[in-house]
C-alpha positions, 0 to 999 in steps of 0.5 A: 282743424284749420281751414284753407284759405279758398276763392270761389266763383261761379258763373254757370247759371244767370248768377254770377258770384264770387266768394272768399273763405280766408282765414275762417272769414267768408265774404261773398259778391253776386249779381244777377247778370245772365249776359254780363259774366264775362264783365263782371266776374274778375272785377268781383274776383278783385274787389272781394280779395281788395276787401280781404286785404290779400293776393292770390298767393294767399290762397291754398286754391280756387273753387270753381262752379264746374256745372250743370249749367249754360254750356257758355256760363260753365265755360266761363266760369272754368276758364277764369278760375284756371287762368286764376290758378295758373297765374298763381300756380294754385290748384282747383276743386270743381264744385257741382252747382246742384250741390251748391244749391241743396248746400244754401238749403241746408243753410237757410232752411235747415233742410236734411234733404235737397231736390235740386233742379236747374232748367237745362231748356229742350225741355229737360232738367239737371235734377239730383238728390242731396242729403245732409251728412256731417254737415255737408249735401251728399249726392244721392245717386247721380246727377242726370240730365233728363225730361221732367216727364221721364223720372220715376215717381218718388215719395222722398219728402225734400226741400225742392230748389231751382229753376227747373221747379219754377218752369215745370212745376207741375210736372215735377210735382206729379213725380215728387208729391212731398217735395216741399217748394222752396223760393231761395236759392233760385240759383247757385251761389259760389258762397255755397261750394265754400263748404264742400271746397273746405271738405275737398280740400282737406280729403286732397280732392284737388287738381293741377289747373291743367286738368280742371274740367266742366260737368255739362252732363249732355255731352253724351247726348250731344255725342250720340246726336253727331252725324256717325257718332251713334 
């Protein structure tokens, strides 16, 4: 089956990354740039398209890191991807940062189960469990934002990755005693959103640029804290 030609980008965490899947060949660029996403992401896009010798019009869709992650980082990624998609009249596919980290664990370590956690600040983590199904890391349960000490104990045996495991290692390991901590990946990367992007495109799970939405996970919590919004 022919693969779609996809551009992926993610700025939801401290990592700024762009990846391309064109005619089955993959390229990627990434850099740790916690405060320079707005300066880096478009030049990375231009660089990777130039390296492949193509333009946006030769793509089928744009994959973007929809979150969870930092509010600012997620907004930068979504708005950048929307601008590119509007300009080239391309559909968009939102990829989870937690799923991308789990997909990287499968790629790098051959793992079939992953507990991905990103430090969400405010003494909370973004966390979810994924299991490998037909080559794609698939969500088990829900993505959540939660204080580590509020997590229910689980005996699941899985690779554990992400900044959440660094910041709250002791608390998380108490909840997941059978988790095996691996150092890479520490952050999500656009290259690991391509597998999901291919699956989603084949299933028709894409949307017009005007309908692309970020996923903050903290929306409802923030809403409840507003005066008169309980």
